[in-house]
Every structure is written in structure tokens, then in C-alpha cells.
mmCIF file of the C-alpha atoms, coordinates in Angstrom:
data_MODEL
# 
_entry.id   MODEL 
# 
loop_
_atom_site.group_PDB 
_atom_site.id 
_atom_site.type_symbol 
_atom_site.label_atom_id 
_atom_site.label_alt_id 
_atom_site.label_comp_id 
_atom_site.label_asym_id 
_atom_site.label_entity_id 
_atom_site.label_seq_id 
_atom_site.pdbx_PDB_ins_code 
_atom_site.Cartn_x 
_atom_site.Cartn_y 
_atom_site.Cartn_z 
_atom_site.occupancy 
_atom_site.B_iso_or_equiv 
_atom_site.pdbx_formal_charge 
_atom_site.auth_seq_id 
_atom_site.auth_comp_id 
_atom_site.auth_asym_id 
_atom_site.auth_atom_id 
_atom_site.pdbx_PDB_model_num 
ATOM 1   C CA . UNK A 1 1   ? -24.259 -12.334 -1.689  1.00 0.00 ? 1   UNK A CA 1 
ATOM 2   C CA . UNK A 1 2   ? -23.557 -8.618  -1.400  1.00 0.00 ? 2   UNK A CA 1 
ATOM 3   C CA . UNK A 1 3   ? -20.157 -6.999  -1.488  1.00 0.00 ? 3   UNK A CA 1 
ATOM 4   C CA . UNK A 1 4   ? -19.390 -4.305  1.041   1.00 0.00 ? 4   UNK A CA 1 
ATOM 5   C CA . UNK A 1 5   ? -18.363 -1.087  -0.660  1.00 0.00 ? 5   UNK A CA 1 
ATOM 6   C CA . UNK A 1 6   ? -15.493 0.701   1.021   1.00 0.00 ? 6   UNK A CA 1 
ATOM 7   C CA . UNK A 1 7   ? -14.788 4.308   0.144   1.00 0.00 ? 7   UNK A CA 1 
ATOM 8   C CA . UNK A 1 8   ? -11.400 5.751   -0.756  1.00 0.00 ? 8   UNK A CA 1 
ATOM 9   C CA . UNK A 1 9   ? -11.491 7.741   2.492   1.00 0.00 ? 9   UNK A CA 1 
ATOM 10  C CA . UNK A 1 10  ? -12.045 4.545   4.504   1.00 0.00 ? 10  UNK A CA 1 
ATOM 11  C CA . UNK A 1 11  ? -9.150  2.791   2.749   1.00 0.00 ? 11  UNK A CA 1 
ATOM 12  C CA . UNK A 1 12  ? -6.875  5.780   3.381   1.00 0.00 ? 12  UNK A CA 1 
ATOM 13  C CA . UNK A 1 13  ? -7.919  5.849   7.042   1.00 0.00 ? 13  UNK A CA 1 
ATOM 14  C CA . UNK A 1 14  ? -7.306  2.107   7.386   1.00 0.00 ? 14  UNK A CA 1 
ATOM 15  C CA . UNK A 1 15  ? -3.800  2.327   5.907   1.00 0.00 ? 15  UNK A CA 1 
ATOM 16  C CA . UNK A 1 16  ? -3.056  5.507   7.886   1.00 0.00 ? 16  UNK A CA 1 
ATOM 17  C CA . UNK A 1 17  ? -4.137  3.840   11.131  1.00 0.00 ? 17  UNK A CA 1 
ATOM 18  C CA . UNK A 1 18  ? -1.867  0.881   10.371  1.00 0.00 ? 18  UNK A CA 1 
ATOM 19  C CA . UNK A 1 19  ? 1.100   3.148   9.637   1.00 0.00 ? 19  UNK A CA 1 
ATOM 20  C CA . UNK A 1 20  ? 0.600   5.069   12.880  1.00 0.00 ? 20  UNK A CA 1 
ATOM 21  C CA . UNK A 1 21  ? 0.129   1.885   14.911  1.00 0.00 ? 21  UNK A CA 1 
ATOM 22  C CA . UNK A 1 22  ? 3.349   0.361   13.514  1.00 0.00 ? 22  UNK A CA 1 
ATOM 23  C CA . UNK A 1 23  ? 5.600   3.429   13.518  1.00 0.00 ? 23  UNK A CA 1 
ATOM 24  C CA . UNK A 1 24  ? 3.936   6.442   12.002  1.00 0.00 ? 24  UNK A CA 1 
ATOM 25  C CA . UNK A 1 25  ? 6.701   8.308   10.204  1.00 0.00 ? 25  UNK A CA 1 
ATOM 26  C CA . UNK A 1 26  ? 5.601   8.321   6.554   1.00 0.00 ? 26  UNK A CA 1 
ATOM 27  C CA . UNK A 1 27  ? 9.160   8.496   5.221   1.00 0.00 ? 27  UNK A CA 1 
ATOM 28  C CA . UNK A 1 28  ? 9.850   5.087   6.762   1.00 0.00 ? 28  UNK A CA 1 
ATOM 29  C CA . UNK A 1 29  ? 7.058   3.499   4.702   1.00 0.00 ? 29  UNK A CA 1 
ATOM 30  C CA . UNK A 1 30  ? 6.784   2.477   1.058   1.00 0.00 ? 30  UNK A CA 1 
ATOM 31  C CA . UNK A 1 31  ? 3.439   2.724   -0.777  1.00 0.00 ? 31  UNK A CA 1 
ATOM 32  C CA . UNK A 1 32  ? 2.789   0.865   -3.994  1.00 0.00 ? 32  UNK A CA 1 
ATOM 33  C CA . UNK A 1 33  ? 0.061   -0.485  -6.240  1.00 0.00 ? 33  UNK A CA 1 
ATOM 34  C CA . UNK A 1 34  ? -0.157  -3.866  -7.931  1.00 0.00 ? 34  UNK A CA 1 
ATOM 35  C CA . UNK A 1 35  ? -2.526  -6.424  -9.374  1.00 0.00 ? 35  UNK A CA 1 
ATOM 36  C CA . UNK A 1 36  ? -0.633  -9.077  -7.345  1.00 0.00 ? 36  UNK A CA 1 
ATOM 37  C CA . UNK A 1 37  ? 0.397   -7.249  -4.163  1.00 0.00 ? 37  UNK A CA 1 
ATOM 38  C CA . UNK A 1 38  ? 1.615   -10.350 -2.311  1.00 0.00 ? 38  UNK A CA 1 
ATOM 39  C CA . UNK A 1 39  ? 4.126   -11.090 -5.069  1.00 0.00 ? 39  UNK A CA 1 
ATOM 40  C CA . UNK A 1 40  ? 5.328   -7.479  -4.995  1.00 0.00 ? 40  UNK A CA 1 
ATOM 41  C CA . UNK A 1 41  ? 5.616   -7.436  -1.183  1.00 0.00 ? 41  UNK A CA 1 
ATOM 42  C CA . UNK A 1 42  ? 7.179   -10.796 -0.464  1.00 0.00 ? 42  UNK A CA 1 
ATOM 43  C CA . UNK A 1 43  ? 9.205   -11.458 -3.634  1.00 0.00 ? 43  UNK A CA 1 
ATOM 44  C CA . UNK A 1 44  ? 10.136  -8.084  -5.129  1.00 0.00 ? 44  UNK A CA 1 
ATOM 45  C CA . UNK A 1 45  ? 10.385  -5.986  -1.948  1.00 0.00 ? 45  UNK A CA 1 
ATOM 46  C CA . UNK A 1 46  ? 11.600  -8.873  0.276   1.00 0.00 ? 46  UNK A CA 1 
ATOM 47  C CA . UNK A 1 47  ? 9.102   -8.062  3.035   1.00 0.00 ? 47  UNK A CA 1 
ATOM 48  C CA . UNK A 1 48  ? 9.073   -10.789 5.682   1.00 0.00 ? 48  UNK A CA 1 
ATOM 49  C CA . UNK A 1 49  ? 5.461   -11.933 5.985   1.00 0.00 ? 49  UNK A CA 1 
ATOM 50  C CA . UNK A 1 50  ? 5.574   -12.761 9.695   1.00 0.00 ? 50  UNK A CA 1 
ATOM 51  C CA . UNK A 1 51  ? 8.086   -10.194 10.939  1.00 0.00 ? 51  UNK A CA 1 
ATOM 52  C CA . UNK A 1 52  ? 7.512   -6.935  9.053   1.00 0.00 ? 52  UNK A CA 1 
ATOM 53  C CA . UNK A 1 53  ? 4.707   -4.371  9.197   1.00 0.00 ? 53  UNK A CA 1 
ATOM 54  C CA . UNK A 1 54  ? 2.663   -4.376  5.977   1.00 0.00 ? 54  UNK A CA 1 
ATOM 55  C CA . UNK A 1 55  ? -0.887  -3.892  4.713   1.00 0.00 ? 55  UNK A CA 1 
ATOM 56  C CA . UNK A 1 56  ? -2.828  -4.626  1.514   1.00 0.00 ? 56  UNK A CA 1 
ATOM 57  C CA . UNK A 1 57  ? -6.174  -3.089  0.549   1.00 0.00 ? 57  UNK A CA 1 
ATOM 58  C CA . UNK A 1 58  ? -8.368  -3.676  -2.508  1.00 0.00 ? 58  UNK A CA 1 
ATOM 59  C CA . UNK A 1 59  ? -9.431  -0.243  -3.740  1.00 0.00 ? 59  UNK A CA 1 
ATOM 60  C CA . UNK A 1 60  ? -11.862 -1.609  -6.326  1.00 0.00 ? 60  UNK A CA 1 
ATOM 61  C CA . UNK A 1 61  ? -10.642 0.319   -9.367  1.00 0.00 ? 61  UNK A CA 1 
ATOM 62  C CA . UNK A 1 62  ? -7.534  1.716   -11.023 1.00 0.00 ? 62  UNK A CA 1 
ATOM 63  C CA . UNK A 1 63  ? -8.725  5.279   -10.406 1.00 0.00 ? 63  UNK A CA 1 
ATOM 64  C CA . UNK A 1 64  ? -9.269  4.645   -6.696  1.00 0.00 ? 64  UNK A CA 1 
ATOM 65  C CA . UNK A 1 65  ? -5.955  2.866   -6.147  1.00 0.00 ? 65  UNK A CA 1 
ATOM 66  C CA . UNK A 1 66  ? -4.035  5.699   -7.828  1.00 0.00 ? 66  UNK A CA 1 
ATOM 67  C CA . UNK A 1 67  ? -5.782  8.233   -5.574  1.00 0.00 ? 67  UNK A CA 1 
ATOM 68  C CA . UNK A 1 68  ? -4.836  6.211   -2.482  1.00 0.00 ? 68  UNK A CA 1 
ATOM 69  C CA . UNK A 1 69  ? -1.241  5.938   -3.693  1.00 0.00 ? 69  UNK A CA 1 
ATOM 70  C CA . UNK A 1 70  ? -1.032  9.700   -4.376  1.00 0.00 ? 70  UNK A CA 1 
ATOM 71  C CA . UNK A 1 71  ? -2.392  10.514  -0.916  1.00 0.00 ? 71  UNK A CA 1 
ATOM 72  C CA . UNK A 1 72  ? 0.471   8.650   0.779   1.00 0.00 ? 72  UNK A CA 1 
ATOM 73  C CA . UNK A 1 73  ? 3.160   9.804   -1.657  1.00 0.00 ? 73  UNK A CA 1 
ATOM 74  C CA . UNK A 1 74  ? 2.086   13.399  -0.984  1.00 0.00 ? 74  UNK A CA 1 
ATOM 75  C CA . UNK A 1 75  ? 2.578   12.796  2.751   1.00 0.00 ? 75  UNK A CA 1 
ATOM 76  C CA . UNK A 1 76  ? 6.139   11.529  2.335   1.00 0.00 ? 76  UNK A CA 1 
ATOM 77  C CA . UNK A 1 77  ? 5.904   7.772   1.815   1.00 0.00 ? 77  UNK A CA 1 
ATOM 78  C CA . UNK A 1 78  ? 8.536   6.262   -0.462  1.00 0.00 ? 78  UNK A CA 1 
ATOM 79  C CA . UNK A 1 79  ? 7.374   4.951   -3.836  1.00 0.00 ? 79  UNK A CA 1 
ATOM 80  C CA . UNK A 1 80  ? 6.413   6.511   -7.122  1.00 0.00 ? 80  UNK A CA 1 
ATOM 81  C CA . UNK A 1 81  ? 3.641   6.931   -9.629  1.00 0.00 ? 81  UNK A CA 1 
ATOM 82  C CA . UNK A 1 82  ? 3.339   5.170   -12.965 1.00 0.00 ? 82  UNK A CA 1 
ATOM 83  C CA . UNK A 1 83  ? 3.306   1.569   -11.774 1.00 0.00 ? 83  UNK A CA 1 
ATOM 84  C CA . UNK A 1 84  ? 0.597   -0.958  -12.471 1.00 0.00 ? 84  UNK A CA 1 
ATOM 85  C CA . UNK A 1 85  ? -1.831  -1.069  -15.380 1.00 0.00 ? 85  UNK A CA 1 
ATOM 86  C CA . UNK A 1 86  ? -5.572  -0.816  -15.959 1.00 0.00 ? 86  UNK A CA 1 
ATOM 87  C CA . UNK A 1 87  ? -6.129  -4.058  -13.983 1.00 0.00 ? 87  UNK A CA 1 
ATOM 88  C CA . UNK A 1 88  ? -4.372  -2.731  -10.886 1.00 0.00 ? 88  UNK A CA 1 
ATOM 89  C CA . UNK A 1 89  ? -6.712  -2.317  -7.913  1.00 0.00 ? 89  UNK A CA 1 
ATOM 90  C CA . UNK A 1 90  ? -4.576  -3.147  -4.857  1.00 0.00 ? 90  UNK A CA 1 
ATOM 91  C CA . UNK A 1 91  ? -2.654  -0.668  -2.709  1.00 0.00 ? 91  UNK A CA 1 
ATOM 92  C CA . UNK A 1 92  ? 0.023   -2.000  -0.403  1.00 0.00 ? 92  UNK A CA 1 
ATOM 93  C CA . UNK A 1 93  ? 2.364   -0.425  2.092   1.00 0.00 ? 93  UNK A CA 1 
ATOM 94  C CA . UNK A 1 94  ? 5.200   -1.704  4.205   1.00 0.00 ? 94  UNK A CA 1 
ATOM 95  C CA . UNK A 1 95  ? 7.574   -0.319  6.787   1.00 0.00 ? 95  UNK A CA 1 
ATOM 96  C CA . UNK A 1 96  ? 11.045  -0.245  5.277   1.00 0.00 ? 96  UNK A CA 1 
ATOM 97  C CA . UNK A 1 97  ? 13.818  -2.230  6.945   1.00 0.00 ? 97  UNK A CA 1 
ATOM 98  C CA . UNK A 1 98  ? 17.468  -2.979  6.146   1.00 0.00 ? 98  UNK A CA 1 
ATOM 99  C CA . UNK A 1 99  ? 16.460  -6.192  4.332   1.00 0.00 ? 99  UNK A CA 1 
ATOM 100 C CA . UNK A 1 100 ? 13.579  -4.733  2.263   1.00 0.00 ? 100 UNK A CA 1 
ATOM 101 C CA . UNK A 1 101 ? 13.979  -3.338  -1.254  1.00 0.00 ? 101 UNK A CA 1 
ATOM 102 C CA . UNK A 1 102 ? 12.228  -0.223  -2.487  1.00 0.00 ? 102 UNK A CA 1 
# 
């Protein structure tokens, strides 16, 4: 069984496409990284699984996920650097709403 390798550029494009499709103003989105992105999204940030706009992508490595995060922070997404640890490979983003927590 082979694993499809996705590049950082492809992950960025995928997240960017999702942001633009769901309301493309970067400042209205939060970008984060986590080893358990579903827990961060649905428990910590209070994202509603079936009602809110969100996306998760496995970046494959800590280095890659931090590059993806930086790309979106540099474009105005909410969030910050320094989260996660060496096991962190997932980037996630969600459109902020009155009920979500940054």
C-alpha cells in the first residue's frame, strides 16, 4: 500500500481554496496546529462540526505544518506560533463565529 505524498504547496492551496469558498477574508479565520486537531476544533475552539466552516490537513511533519501555519498567519489569519510539539503534524483552520473561541 503506497501513501500519496502531498506537498506543502498543495496543502496551502487546499486550505486557501476552502477559505475562499467559505468566506475568503483571512482575518475571519483562525489557523492552528495540533497532534489532535479534532479535539482542538470541537472541544477547545467550540467549532460546531456540522454548522461551521473548518478544515484539517495532515502536513506529514512538524517542519511542514509550521510552514503552513506561518503562511496563513502572514496573510492575516488569527492564531499564533509556538503551539504544538515535535509530534504535531496537523494544520487546521476554521471560520470564526460568535460561539467559537480563539
